[in-house]
Backbone of each chain as ProteinMPNN parsed JSONL, in Angstrom:
{"seq_chain_A": "MSDAITVKFFASLREAVGKADTEIPALEAATVLQAWQQATGNMVMPENTLMAVNMDYVDADTHIKAGDEVAFFPPVTGG", "coords_chain_A": {"N_chain_A": [[73.298, 101.524, 174.906], [73.865, 100.251, 171.651], [71.255, 98.974, 169.518], [71.894, 97.392, 167.504], [73.786, 95.015, 165.508], [77.105, 94.882, 164.582], [78.584, 93.937, 161.553], [81.41, 92.611, 160.058], [83.586, 92.155, 157.227], [86.415, 90.56, 155.813], [89.291, 90.659, 153.625], [89.279, 88.252, 150.994], [86.615, 87.628, 151.41], [85.43, 90.075, 151.941], [85.582, 91.22, 149.443], [84.007, 89.392, 147.995], [81.491, 89.639, 149.2], [81.103, 92.316, 148.885], [81.2, 94.464, 150.575], [82.733, 96.133, 153.391], [81.808, 96.453, 155.973], [78.732, 96.354, 157.877], [75.521, 97.08, 159.374], [73.176, 95.226, 161.279], [69.812, 94.673, 162.48], [69.58, 93.679, 165.851], [67.525, 92.003, 166.613], [66.999, 90.396, 164.471], [68.925, 88.505, 164.192], [70.074, 85.851, 165.92], [72.163, 84.164, 166.091], [75.584, 83.621, 164.979], [75.624, 82.526, 162.408], [73.107, 83.327, 161.458], [73.544, 86.061, 161.416], [75.361, 86.245, 159.332], [73.691, 85.424, 157.221], [71.706, 87.44, 157.222], [73.299, 89.732, 156.751], [74.49, 89.258, 154.311], [72.477, 88.75, 152.539], [71.68, 86.101, 152.301], [73.816, 84.741, 151.032], [75.838, 81.918, 150.028], [77.889, 80.526, 152.468], [81.369, 80.324, 152.255], [83.129, 77.236, 152.688], [85.43, 77.18, 154.333], [85.295, 79.394, 155.977], [86.213, 81.64, 158.591], [85.162, 82.779, 161.829], [84.433, 85.463, 164.067], [83.471, 86.815, 167.234], [83.281, 89.85, 168.798], [86.031, 89.985, 168.496], [87.073, 87.452, 169.168], [87.64, 84.06, 168.274], [84.895, 82.075, 167.144], [82.145, 79.664, 166.767], [79.717, 78.95, 164.131], [77.222, 78.632, 165.319], [77.225, 80.151, 167.585], [75.771, 82.298, 170.007], [74.601, 85.663, 169.637], [74.37, 89.19, 170.525], [72.796, 92.456, 170.894], [74.962, 95.148, 170.091], [77.201, 93.607, 169.726], [80.166, 92.793, 167.833], [80.536, 91.188, 164.898], [82.574, 89.141, 162.877], [83.659, 87.989, 159.673], [85.885, 85.958, 157.865], [88.44, 84.709, 155.55], [90.668, 81.779, 155.787], [93.632, 82.519, 157.66], [96.654, 84.18, 156.61], [99.158, 85.196, 157.477], [102.517, 86.25, 158.487]], "CA_chain_A": [[73.952, 100.573, 174.009], [73.259, 100.103, 170.327], [70.411, 97.79, 169.357], [72.322, 96.758, 166.259], [74.983, 94.182, 165.509], [78.019, 95.27, 163.507], [79.129, 92.773, 160.847], [82.573, 92.992, 159.247], [84.123, 91.153, 156.307], [87.801, 90.864, 155.484], [90.051, 90.009, 152.541], [88.501, 87.77, 149.841], [85.179, 87.66, 151.742], [85.004, 91.472, 151.775], [85.389, 91.417, 148.004], [82.896, 88.556, 147.535], [80.238, 90.2, 149.718], [80.997, 93.647, 148.296], [81.256, 95.531, 151.588], [83.652, 95.875, 154.503], [81.027, 96.311, 157.197], [77.332, 96.741, 157.804], [74.834, 96.865, 160.647], [71.89, 94.545, 161.168], [69.069, 94.75, 163.743], [69.898, 92.537, 166.71], [66.37, 91.104, 166.706], [66.925, 89.527, 163.299], [70.016, 87.534, 164.173], [70.379, 85.343, 167.252], [73.429, 83.423, 166.021], [76.565, 84.104, 164.006], [75.179, 82.104, 161.073], [71.995, 84.204, 161.059], [74.127, 87.369, 161.103], [75.89, 86.1, 157.969], [72.568, 85.372, 156.27], [71.119, 88.779, 157.173], [74.222, 90.742, 156.233], [74.901, 88.974, 152.931], [71.324, 88.407, 151.714], [71.665, 84.634, 152.125], [74.89, 84.147, 150.221], [76.387, 80.673, 150.566], [79.138, 80.805, 153.173], [82.447, 79.402, 151.869], [83.315, 76.177, 153.687], [86.543, 77.403, 155.268], [85.152, 80.715, 156.604], [86.454, 81.788, 160.027], [84.222, 83.723, 162.423], [84.798, 86.003, 165.38], [82.553, 87.74, 167.898], [84.064, 90.745, 169.653], [87.46, 89.704, 168.283], [87.486, 86.11, 169.58], [87.119, 83.045, 167.363], [83.682, 81.372, 167.585], [81.503, 78.813, 165.764], [78.547, 79.553, 163.478], [76.018, 78.571, 166.16], [77.405, 81.005, 168.769], [74.709, 83.307, 170.163], [75.064, 87.05, 169.631], [73.408, 90.137, 171.098], [72.96, 93.849, 170.472], [76.244, 95.739, 170.457], [78.314, 92.721, 169.359], [80.822, 92.934, 166.531], [80.73, 89.859, 164.303], [83.446, 89.258, 161.704], [83.824, 86.799, 158.827], [87.082, 86.085, 157.029], [89.009, 83.444, 155.076], [91.831, 81.333, 156.572], [94.621, 83.586, 157.793], [97.883, 83.895, 155.858], [100.212, 86.136, 157.872], [103.859, 85.747, 158.77]], "C_chain_A": [[73.152, 100.448, 172.712], [72.352, 98.876, 170.288], [70.75, 97.053, 168.065], [73.533, 95.86, 166.498], [75.839, 94.644, 164.325], [78.594, 94.007, 162.878], [80.255, 93.248, 159.93], [83.025, 91.826, 158.378], [85.551, 91.553, 155.939], [88.287, 90.077, 154.266], [89.127, 89.516, 151.425], [86.999, 87.77, 150.134], [84.616, 89.077, 151.615], [84.714, 91.739, 150.292], [84.186, 90.624, 147.491], [81.55, 89.143, 147.963], [80.024, 91.616, 149.178], [80.909, 94.764, 149.315], [82.166, 95.123, 152.735], [82.897, 95.706, 155.807], [79.609, 96.804, 156.976], [76.724, 96.555, 159.198], [73.525, 96.144, 160.386], [71.155, 94.674, 162.501], [69.322, 93.492, 164.579], [68.759, 91.522, 166.752], [66.337, 90.085, 165.567], [68.037, 88.492, 163.223], [70.376, 87.112, 165.587], [71.706, 84.591, 167.271], [74.331, 84.041, 164.958], [76.143, 83.733, 162.588], [74.042, 82.991, 160.568], [72.495, 85.609, 160.721], [74.703, 87.352, 159.687], [74.748, 86.177, 156.952], [71.92, 86.744, 156.096], [72.015, 89.765, 156.425], [74.578, 90.514, 154.767], [73.712, 88.72, 152.01], [71.343, 86.937, 151.327], [72.669, 84.097, 151.111], [75.328, 82.832, 150.86], [77.726, 80.984, 151.231], [80.217, 79.82, 152.708], [82.799, 78.459, 153.031], [84.364, 76.507, 154.749], [86.467, 78.75, 156.001], [85.428, 80.668, 158.115], [85.556, 82.901, 160.553], [84.718, 84.201, 163.779], [83.65, 86.851, 165.912], [83.371, 88.533, 168.903], [85.538, 90.342, 169.685], [87.959, 88.431, 168.951], [86.86, 85.11, 168.623], [85.918, 82.322, 167.972], [83.227, 80.424, 166.479], [80.248, 79.505, 165.232], [77.309, 79.568, 164.368], [76.151, 79.388, 167.454], [76.311, 82.074, 168.818], [75.307, 84.706, 170.219], [73.954, 87.964, 170.147], [73.712, 91.55, 170.607], [74.308, 94.393, 170.953], [77.442, 94.881, 170.065], [78.889, 93.104, 167.998], [81.133, 91.529, 166.019], [81.6, 90.03, 163.061], [83.57, 87.922, 160.993], [85.054, 87.0, 157.954], [87.607, 84.719, 156.605], [90.157, 82.992, 155.986], [92.951, 82.373, 156.543], [95.939, 83.188, 157.138], [98.997, 84.887, 156.19], [101.57, 85.473, 158.003], [104.771, 85.721, 157.558]], "O_chain_A": [[71.923, 100.531, 172.704], [72.63, 97.866, 170.935], [69.991, 96.203, 167.599], [74.201, 95.933, 167.529], [75.345, 94.775, 163.205], [79.042, 93.107, 163.588], [80.075, 94.167, 159.131], [82.867, 90.661, 158.746], [85.854, 92.735, 155.775], [87.778, 89.007, 153.932], [88.28, 90.274, 150.953], [86.193, 87.899, 149.213], [83.462, 89.257, 151.227], [83.733, 92.395, 149.943], [83.43, 91.115, 146.653], [80.591, 89.146, 147.192], [78.885, 92.059, 149.032], [80.577, 95.897, 148.964], [82.35, 93.939, 153.017], [83.292, 94.908, 156.657], [79.318, 97.552, 156.043], [77.335, 95.954, 160.081], [72.845, 96.412, 159.397], [71.796, 94.775, 163.547], [69.281, 92.376, 164.061], [68.995, 90.324, 166.908], [65.714, 89.031, 165.693], [68.08, 87.691, 162.289], [70.914, 87.901, 166.363], [72.304, 84.399, 168.33], [73.901, 84.866, 164.152], [76.289, 84.537, 161.667], [74.013, 83.362, 159.395], [71.94, 86.273, 159.845], [74.556, 88.315, 158.936], [74.83, 86.899, 155.958], [71.621, 87.164, 154.977], [71.551, 90.53, 155.579], [74.926, 91.457, 154.057], [73.905, 88.496, 150.815], [71.062, 86.573, 150.185], [72.4, 83.116, 150.418], [75.209, 82.648, 152.071], [78.591, 81.625, 150.633], [80.005, 78.609, 152.761], [82.765, 78.85, 154.198], [84.206, 76.157, 155.918], [87.458, 79.197, 156.579], [84.946, 79.782, 158.82], [85.227, 83.843, 159.832], [85.335, 83.452, 164.536], [82.948, 87.518, 165.152], [84.062, 87.966, 169.75], [86.192, 90.354, 170.727], [89.143, 88.329, 169.271], [85.713, 85.267, 168.205], [85.916, 81.996, 169.159], [83.823, 80.372, 165.403], [79.778, 80.496, 165.791], [76.437, 80.42, 164.198], [75.279, 79.318, 168.321], [75.972, 82.676, 167.8], [76.385, 84.909, 170.777], [72.783, 87.59, 170.202], [74.747, 91.802, 169.989], [74.733, 94.129, 172.078], [78.575, 95.363, 170.068], [78.201, 93.656, 167.14], [81.896, 90.784, 166.634], [81.39, 90.958, 162.278], [83.585, 86.864, 161.621], [85.249, 88.069, 157.374], [87.272, 83.699, 157.208], [90.576, 83.746, 156.864], [93.183, 83.022, 155.523], [96.3, 82.011, 157.113], [99.697, 85.362, 155.295], [101.747, 84.3, 157.675], [105.929, 85.318, 157.665]]}, "seq_chain_B": "MHIEIQPQPFEPYTRLQQYQQQADFAGRYGATAVFVGSMREFNQGDDVEAMWLEHYPGMTEKYLQKISEEAAQKWDILDSLIIHRVGEMHPNDPIVLVAVWSAHRAAAFDASRYLMEELKSRAPFWKKETLPEKTRWVDKNT", "coords_chain_B": {"N_chain_B": [[107.505, 92.092, 176.966], [106.395, 92.72, 173.806], [104.406, 93.931, 171.146], [103.872, 94.822, 167.732], [102.314, 96.37, 164.974], [102.823, 97.502, 161.785], [102.576, 99.848, 159.043], [104.76, 100.913, 157.768], [107.911, 100.198, 156.12], [110.345, 98.146, 157.802], [113.498, 97.678, 159.491], [114.661, 94.786, 160.545], [116.945, 94.02, 162.085], [118.026, 96.335, 163.099], [115.891, 97.182, 164.658], [115.803, 95.129, 166.487], [118.225, 95.447, 167.825], [117.806, 97.994, 168.959], [115.637, 97.425, 170.644], [116.718, 95.579, 172.397], [118.666, 97.097, 173.631], [117.225, 98.872, 175.243], [115.992, 97.192, 176.949], [114.937, 95.56, 180.015], [116.197, 93.304, 180.82], [118.89, 93.02, 180.656], [121.993, 91.371, 181.006], [120.851, 89.146, 182.119], [120.068, 87.361, 180.22], [120.982, 84.524, 178.245], [120.459, 83.602, 175.845], [119.201, 84.394, 172.647], [116.663, 84.015, 170.432], [115.89, 84.431, 167.083], [113.593, 85.123, 164.532], [113.12, 85.987, 161.182], [110.827, 86.799, 158.774], [110.56, 87.115, 155.305], [109.534, 88.72, 152.222], [109.055, 86.739, 149.367], [110.079, 86.545, 145.851], [108.664, 84.819, 144.412], [105.924, 82.49, 144.282], [104.07, 79.544, 144.627], [104.857, 78.72, 142.052], [104.708, 81.025, 140.506], [105.799, 84.313, 139.413], [106.032, 86.94, 141.729], [105.186, 90.247, 142.066], [104.445, 92.23, 143.855], [102.907, 92.708, 147.098], [99.952, 92.806, 149.09], [99.144, 93.315, 152.387], [96.626, 92.621, 154.528], [94.891, 93.339, 157.622], [93.023, 92.742, 160.697], [92.218, 95.293, 162.418], [92.682, 95.628, 165.854], [91.678, 92.954, 166.525], [93.856, 91.546, 165.515], [96.044, 92.597, 166.963], [95.169, 91.79, 169.483], [95.384, 88.984, 169.304], [98.115, 88.623, 168.819], [99.101, 89.537, 171.213], [97.907, 87.671, 172.907], [99.111, 85.191, 172.091], [101.707, 85.774, 172.784], [101.519, 85.972, 175.553], [100.779, 83.341, 176.113], [103.116, 81.97, 175.337], [104.88, 82.959, 177.228], [103.86, 81.781, 179.477], [104.193, 79.077, 178.994], [106.941, 78.634, 178.671], [110.145, 79.303, 180.195], [110.869, 82.223, 179.753], [112.456, 85.445, 179.199], [111.68, 87.706, 177.778], [109.727, 88.834, 174.92], [109.383, 89.752, 171.46], [107.399, 90.966, 168.855], [107.134, 92.075, 165.589], [105.159, 93.111, 162.918], [104.579, 93.652, 159.524], [102.124, 95.53, 157.608], [100.0, 96.331, 154.763], [101.217, 97.647, 151.603], [103.822, 95.845, 150.063], [107.106, 94.732, 148.892], [109.198, 92.365, 147.036], [111.746, 90.911, 149.044], [111.323, 92.592, 151.185], [111.207, 92.727, 154.717], [108.72, 90.926, 156.49], [107.887, 89.941, 158.952], [109.097, 89.988, 162.308], [110.217, 87.972, 164.889], [111.312, 87.679, 168.14], [112.895, 86.132, 170.916], [113.963, 86.12, 174.256], [115.928, 84.359, 176.616], [117.258, 82.637, 179.537], [118.563, 80.266, 178.936], [119.138, 78.271, 175.927], [117.073, 76.472, 175.049], [114.435, 77.255, 175.793], [114.167, 79.698, 174.449], [114.431, 78.929, 171.737], [112.205, 77.133, 171.506], [109.987, 78.719, 172.274], [110.048, 80.769, 170.369], [109.556, 79.399, 168.021], [106.975, 78.489, 168.601], [105.587, 80.97, 168.756], [105.763, 81.878, 166.07], [104.426, 79.792, 164.663], [101.874, 79.87, 165.823], [101.157, 82.486, 165.255], [100.946, 82.307, 162.482], [98.778, 80.582, 162.209], [96.677, 81.677, 163.702], [96.606, 84.542, 163.959], [94.856, 87.259, 162.584], [95.712, 87.99, 159.561], [95.985, 88.714, 156.088], [97.185, 87.839, 152.879], [97.554, 89.379, 149.729], [98.534, 88.813, 146.503], [100.341, 90.454, 143.882], [100.621, 89.513, 140.674], [102.302, 89.242, 137.442], [100.124, 89.435, 135.62], [97.728, 89.538, 137.049], [95.88, 89.817, 140.197], [95.871, 87.96, 143.288], [94.387, 86.369, 146.126], [96.209, 84.873, 148.72], [95.621, 81.571, 149.523], [96.353, 79.599, 151.271], [98.558, 78.993, 154.012], [101.894, 78.291, 153.799]], "CA_chain_B": [[106.618, 91.582, 175.911], [106.003, 93.856, 172.984], [103.93, 93.603, 169.8], [103.698, 96.014, 166.915], [101.883, 96.18, 163.59], [103.122, 98.802, 161.171], [102.524, 99.921, 157.586], [106.041, 101.355, 157.212], [108.977, 99.195, 156.087], [111.215, 98.191, 158.98], [114.758, 96.961, 159.393], [114.521, 93.957, 161.751], [118.135, 93.913, 162.936], [118.114, 97.606, 163.818], [114.844, 97.185, 165.685], [116.223, 94.156, 167.496], [119.286, 96.081, 168.604], [117.194, 99.059, 169.754], [114.806, 96.848, 171.692], [117.596, 94.931, 173.365], [119.391, 98.129, 174.391], [116.384, 99.495, 176.269], [115.305, 96.139, 177.704], [115.309, 95.516, 181.433], [116.734, 91.986, 181.161], [120.331, 93.001, 180.359], [122.796, 90.612, 181.953], [120.156, 87.934, 182.588], [119.796, 86.416, 179.131], [122.111, 83.856, 177.613], [119.995, 83.134, 174.541], [118.24, 85.183, 171.871], [116.254, 83.322, 169.204], [115.317, 85.442, 166.188], [113.074, 84.691, 163.235], [112.694, 87.063, 160.287], [110.148, 86.324, 157.574], [110.65, 88.137, 154.256], [108.719, 88.465, 151.041], [109.718, 86.099, 148.224], [109.675, 87.044, 144.535], [107.938, 83.733, 143.741], [105.022, 81.709, 145.128], [103.267, 78.561, 143.891], [105.28, 78.648, 140.664], [104.519, 82.287, 139.777], [106.533, 85.498, 139.849], [105.2, 87.864, 142.507], [105.784, 91.581, 141.951], [104.144, 93.009, 145.061], [101.955, 92.028, 147.973], [99.174, 93.647, 149.995], [98.85, 92.57, 153.615], [95.482, 93.186, 155.251], [94.684, 92.758, 158.953], [91.789, 93.107, 161.389], [92.701, 96.156, 163.507], [92.083, 95.269, 167.138], [91.763, 91.502, 166.752], [95.221, 91.082, 165.243], [96.836, 92.95, 168.149], [94.698, 90.95, 170.594], [95.909, 87.622, 169.176], [99.574, 88.646, 169.004], [99.276, 89.649, 172.659], [97.482, 86.397, 173.489], [100.113, 84.136, 171.894], [102.891, 86.173, 173.549], [101.257, 85.58, 176.942], [100.831, 81.869, 176.176], [104.527, 81.552, 175.279], [105.506, 83.309, 178.508], [103.392, 80.823, 180.486], [104.672, 77.723, 178.687], [108.392, 78.521, 178.772], [110.81, 80.222, 181.109], [111.531, 83.224, 178.912], [112.585, 86.766, 179.821], [110.921, 88.711, 177.033], [109.497, 88.507, 173.513], [109.107, 90.903, 170.594], [106.842, 90.648, 167.539], [106.817, 93.211, 164.716], [104.571, 92.595, 161.675], [104.214, 94.648, 158.505], [100.871, 95.449, 156.855], [99.977, 97.243, 153.622], [101.893, 97.304, 150.342], [105.253, 95.527, 150.192], [107.788, 94.252, 147.696], [110.128, 91.27, 147.319], [112.88, 91.169, 149.927], [110.913, 93.343, 152.372], [110.862, 91.943, 155.906], [107.29, 90.912, 156.826], [107.686, 89.703, 160.381], [110.232, 89.721, 163.204], [109.896, 87.396, 166.191], [112.527, 87.46, 168.931], [112.645, 85.676, 172.284], [115.153, 86.093, 175.111], [115.821, 83.496, 177.79], [118.552, 82.366, 180.161], [119.172, 79.151, 178.209], [118.659, 78.267, 174.544], [115.902, 75.649, 174.72], [113.196, 78.033, 175.938], [114.111, 80.714, 173.394], [114.119, 78.218, 170.488], [110.846, 76.575, 171.517], [108.984, 79.781, 172.352], [110.014, 81.529, 169.113], [108.856, 78.525, 167.075], [105.566, 78.539, 168.978], [105.029, 82.275, 168.37], [105.602, 81.931, 164.61], [103.388, 78.85, 164.214], [100.572, 80.365, 166.283], [100.877, 83.701, 164.464], [100.518, 81.919, 161.135], [97.491, 79.888, 162.199], [95.606, 82.351, 164.445], [96.546, 86.013, 163.871], [94.156, 87.612, 161.349], [96.398, 88.704, 158.484], [95.724, 88.078, 154.783], [98.087, 88.31, 151.822], [97.086, 89.417, 148.348], [99.72, 88.945, 145.665], [100.263, 91.025, 142.54], [101.403, 88.762, 139.685], [102.423, 90.079, 136.237], [98.869, 89.633, 134.879], [96.522, 89.573, 137.892], [96.116, 89.729, 141.64], [95.185, 86.811, 143.894], [94.525, 86.169, 147.571], [96.885, 83.633, 149.098], [94.554, 80.844, 150.222], [96.853, 78.763, 152.362], [99.861, 79.362, 154.542], [102.846, 77.181, 153.742]], "C_chain_B": [[106.108, 92.764, 175.098], [105.525, 93.357, 171.629], [103.692, 94.895, 169.028], [103.276, 95.627, 165.508], [102.106, 97.512, 162.9], [103.095, 98.759, 159.652], [103.864, 100.322, 156.967], [107.012, 100.178, 157.12], [109.798, 99.272, 157.377], [112.459, 97.338, 158.757], [114.873, 96.112, 160.666], [115.742, 93.975, 162.674], [118.395, 95.211, 163.7], [117.114, 97.635, 164.966], [115.195, 96.256, 166.852], [117.269, 94.772, 168.428], [118.717, 97.169, 169.515], [116.409, 98.492, 170.927], [115.668, 96.271, 172.806], [118.331, 95.945, 174.232], [118.547, 98.748, 175.494], [115.698, 98.466, 177.162], [115.812, 96.071, 179.141], [115.912, 94.163, 181.83], [118.229, 91.876, 180.841], [121.083, 92.229, 181.429], [122.15, 89.31, 182.397], [119.904, 86.933, 181.469], [121.077, 85.826, 178.565], [121.74, 83.434, 176.209], [119.02, 84.129, 173.936], [117.926, 84.389, 170.616], [115.499, 84.324, 168.36], [114.816, 84.786, 164.912], [112.68, 85.929, 162.451], [112.057, 86.422, 159.065], [110.16, 87.439, 156.542], [109.815, 87.744, 153.053], [109.554, 87.856, 149.918], [109.265, 86.747, 146.916], [108.973, 85.943, 143.743], [107.024, 83.065, 144.762], [104.184, 80.795, 144.247], [103.573, 78.603, 142.39], [105.13, 79.937, 139.871], [105.456, 83.373, 140.303], [105.574, 86.409, 140.612], [105.899, 89.22, 142.528], [105.593, 92.407, 143.215], [103.115, 92.239, 145.883], [101.252, 93.063, 148.851], [98.836, 92.803, 151.211], [97.765, 93.3, 154.399], [95.442, 92.591, 156.657], [93.366, 93.262, 159.526], [92.205, 93.952, 162.585], [91.962, 95.842, 164.813], [92.227, 93.779, 167.402], [93.181, 90.99, 166.512], [96.125, 91.374, 166.448], [96.477, 92.036, 169.33], [95.315, 89.549, 170.521], [97.43, 87.58, 169.278], [99.896, 88.738, 170.499], [98.98, 88.315, 173.342], [98.564, 85.319, 173.309], [101.42, 84.475, 172.63], [102.731, 85.769, 175.021], [101.309, 84.064, 177.108], [102.278, 81.381, 176.183], [105.221, 81.817, 176.614], [105.07, 82.37, 179.635], [103.997, 79.44, 180.275], [106.17, 77.561, 178.904], [108.954, 79.586, 179.691], [111.604, 81.242, 180.288], [111.543, 84.579, 179.619], [111.757, 87.82, 179.108], [110.699, 88.211, 175.607], [109.113, 89.772, 172.759], [108.533, 90.386, 169.277], [106.591, 91.953, 166.8], [106.31, 92.634, 163.402], [104.182, 93.751, 160.775], [102.787, 94.449, 158.03], [100.976, 96.409, 155.67], [100.774, 96.717, 152.437], [103.366, 96.978, 150.59], [105.789, 94.856, 148.943], [108.79, 93.155, 148.05], [111.336, 91.753, 148.105], [112.519, 92.012, 151.155], [110.707, 92.379, 153.546], [109.36, 92.066, 156.198], [107.107, 90.824, 158.335], [109.026, 89.471, 161.086], [109.681, 89.122, 164.492], [111.21, 87.172, 166.927], [112.134, 87.07, 170.35], [113.974, 85.618, 173.03], [114.907, 85.176, 176.305], [117.215, 83.245, 178.357], [119.3, 81.294, 179.38], [118.458, 78.94, 176.881], [117.34, 77.545, 174.306], [114.612, 76.467, 174.758], [113.061, 79.054, 174.822], [113.777, 80.073, 172.044], [112.649, 77.804, 170.452], [109.786, 77.677, 171.495], [108.911, 80.566, 171.036], [109.308, 80.72, 168.029], [107.345, 78.566, 167.326], [104.918, 79.846, 168.518], [104.803, 82.344, 166.859], [104.474, 81.017, 164.135], [102.0, 79.349, 164.619], [100.181, 81.638, 165.532], [100.31, 83.294, 163.105], [99.148, 81.251, 161.118], [96.358, 80.68, 162.86], [95.517, 83.869, 164.264], [95.905, 86.419, 162.544], [94.928, 88.592, 160.454], [96.058, 87.977, 157.194], [96.615, 88.711, 153.724], [97.397, 88.286, 150.47], [98.287, 89.716, 147.457], [99.402, 89.638, 144.343], [101.206, 90.244, 141.639], [101.494, 89.631, 138.429], [101.066, 90.38, 135.59], [97.624, 89.785, 135.736], [96.899, 89.683, 139.364], [95.384, 88.509, 142.167], [95.417, 86.807, 145.406], [95.263, 84.861, 147.808], [95.886, 82.831, 149.917], [95.063, 79.851, 151.244], [98.271, 79.159, 152.747], [100.791, 78.177, 154.512], [103.98, 77.411, 154.729]], "O_chain_B": [[105.479, 93.681, 175.626], [106.143, 92.478, 171.027], [103.353, 95.927, 169.607], [103.807, 94.684, 164.922], [101.631, 98.544, 163.375], [103.526, 97.783, 159.038], [104.086, 100.099, 155.777], [106.952, 99.262, 157.94], [109.926, 100.342, 157.971], [112.466, 96.411, 157.948], [115.148, 96.644, 161.741], [115.599, 93.95, 163.896], [118.92, 95.189, 164.813], [117.428, 98.048, 166.082], [114.928, 96.549, 168.017], [117.2, 94.632, 169.65], [119.084, 97.265, 170.686], [116.489, 98.992, 172.049], [115.388, 96.45, 173.991], [118.59, 95.699, 175.41], [119.065, 99.108, 176.552], [114.909, 98.828, 178.035], [116.938, 96.462, 179.447], [116.118, 93.894, 183.013], [118.772, 90.773, 180.765], [120.839, 92.412, 182.621], [122.815, 88.458, 182.985], [119.562, 85.78, 181.734], [122.096, 86.501, 178.421], [122.59, 82.961, 175.454], [118.131, 84.643, 174.615], [118.821, 84.114, 169.817], [114.582, 84.99, 168.841], [115.522, 83.993, 164.289], [111.999, 86.814, 162.969], [112.677, 85.595, 158.397], [109.814, 88.579, 156.853], [109.439, 86.583, 152.89], [110.612, 88.374, 149.56], [108.225, 87.404, 146.858], [108.713, 86.102, 142.55], [107.309, 83.071, 145.959], [103.648, 81.232, 143.229], [102.665, 78.53, 141.561], [105.399, 79.945, 138.669], [105.853, 83.363, 141.468], [104.439, 86.621, 140.186], [107.05, 89.333, 142.95], [106.466, 93.186, 143.599], [102.534, 91.255, 145.424], [101.849, 94.045, 149.292], [98.303, 91.701, 151.08], [97.951, 94.425, 154.865], [95.904, 91.47, 156.869], [92.684, 94.093, 158.925], [92.513, 93.413, 163.647], [90.732, 95.804, 164.836], [92.834, 93.382, 168.397], [93.654, 90.104, 167.223], [96.875, 90.506, 166.895], [97.347, 91.575, 170.069], [95.72, 88.991, 171.54], [97.983, 86.599, 169.774], [100.833, 88.106, 170.986], [99.708, 87.887, 174.237], [98.897, 84.614, 174.261], [102.151, 83.577, 173.049], [103.673, 85.29, 175.652], [101.814, 83.558, 178.11], [102.627, 80.481, 176.947], [106.037, 81.018, 177.075], [105.791, 82.179, 180.614], [104.281, 78.72, 181.233], [106.629, 76.482, 179.279], [108.334, 80.621, 179.934], [112.823, 81.146, 180.146], [110.743, 84.827, 180.522], [111.198, 88.718, 179.739], [111.378, 87.297, 175.14], [108.593, 90.728, 173.333], [109.098, 89.486, 168.655], [105.914, 92.841, 167.318], [106.956, 91.76, 162.824], [103.538, 94.706, 161.208], [102.282, 93.326, 158.042], [101.916, 97.198, 155.58], [100.978, 95.513, 152.286], [104.074, 97.742, 151.246], [105.033, 94.464, 148.054], [109.19, 93.02, 149.206], [111.871, 92.836, 147.871], [113.329, 92.132, 152.074], [110.095, 91.325, 153.377], [108.799, 93.16, 156.159], [106.288, 91.531, 158.921], [109.944, 88.853, 160.546], [108.786, 89.693, 165.115], [112.122, 86.542, 166.391], [111.177, 87.6, 170.915], [114.976, 85.131, 172.506], [113.841, 85.2, 176.921], [118.222, 83.593, 177.74], [120.511, 81.389, 179.18], [117.317, 79.369, 176.711], [116.561, 77.959, 173.447], [113.791, 76.374, 173.846], [111.965, 79.261, 174.3], [112.951, 80.593, 171.294], [111.939, 78.089, 169.488], [108.797, 77.571, 170.77], [107.826, 80.984, 170.63], [108.561, 81.268, 167.219], [106.547, 78.665, 166.394], [103.825, 79.831, 167.953], [103.758, 82.82, 166.415], [103.659, 81.415, 163.303], [101.056, 79.256, 163.834], [99.01, 81.84, 165.213], [99.323, 83.861, 162.637], [98.429, 81.343, 160.123], [95.188, 80.389, 162.608], [94.43, 84.428, 164.406], [96.352, 85.976, 161.486], [94.817, 89.813, 160.569], [95.863, 86.761, 157.198], [96.784, 89.929, 153.668], [96.742, 87.309, 150.108], [98.969, 90.727, 147.626], [98.336, 89.436, 143.762], [102.425, 90.294, 141.802], [100.826, 90.663, 138.356], [100.875, 91.475, 135.061], [96.562, 90.126, 135.215], [98.075, 89.646, 139.727], [94.398, 88.067, 141.579], [96.483, 87.183, 145.895], [94.97, 83.854, 147.163], [95.35, 83.339, 150.902], [94.273, 79.308, 152.016], [99.065, 79.598, 151.916], [100.51, 77.154, 155.136], [104.886, 76.584, 154.831]]}, "name": "protein", "num_of_chains": 2, "seq": "MSDAITVKFFASLREAVGKADTEIPALEAATVLQAWQQATGNMVMPENTLMAVNMDYVDADTHIKAGDEVAFFPPVTGGMHIEIQPQPFEPYTRLQQYQQQADFAGRYGATAVFVGSMREFNQGDDVEAMWLEHYPGMTEKYLQKISEEAAQKWDILDSLIIHRVGEMHPNDPIVLVAVWSAHRAAAFDASRYLMEELKSRAPFWKKETLPEKTRWVDKNT"}
């Protein structure tokens, strides 16, 4: 298993961060919030940001581990 | 129960007819509730020329499946169908089709409403509009 965490960004957050995805060492991020900080170089997270780990909605303080896929995106606007 | 996300334009009423013809609930349904969402040529007071619909491959399918299963648990329905467009689209293009079949109307009405509301609040899709002078991300779902 990979010792990295995959971090993805979608829609307006992808444009704000300037990348669609990146990998960070699992040792440097124990929570979703820390993954954001590592992956964005400590950008301020927009207030309404939604978060997912392995494609399920979570909170910023959710714990993550090597091999996880973490995603950040704005409120959804489908339909 | 069927969900589909596709970049190609689709004709909802043709798809509905095709799905119903091959369905295994023929003769058992007395109600079909259908919702079709289409692209408007205006939004928040501006003309909209085109729209880009982004999704999260994998998670979007997972959540459409999840809400379909929830609807099937909450109501006595026979089947449900969700088709959602992604990519570049233009005014009048169908964006989403939701259909629910049941023996009686109440379950089909209620379950189809539930699927649309849950899709809009939980399924990861994002709209970016092309206006005459700029593009903008839609920031709230009305």
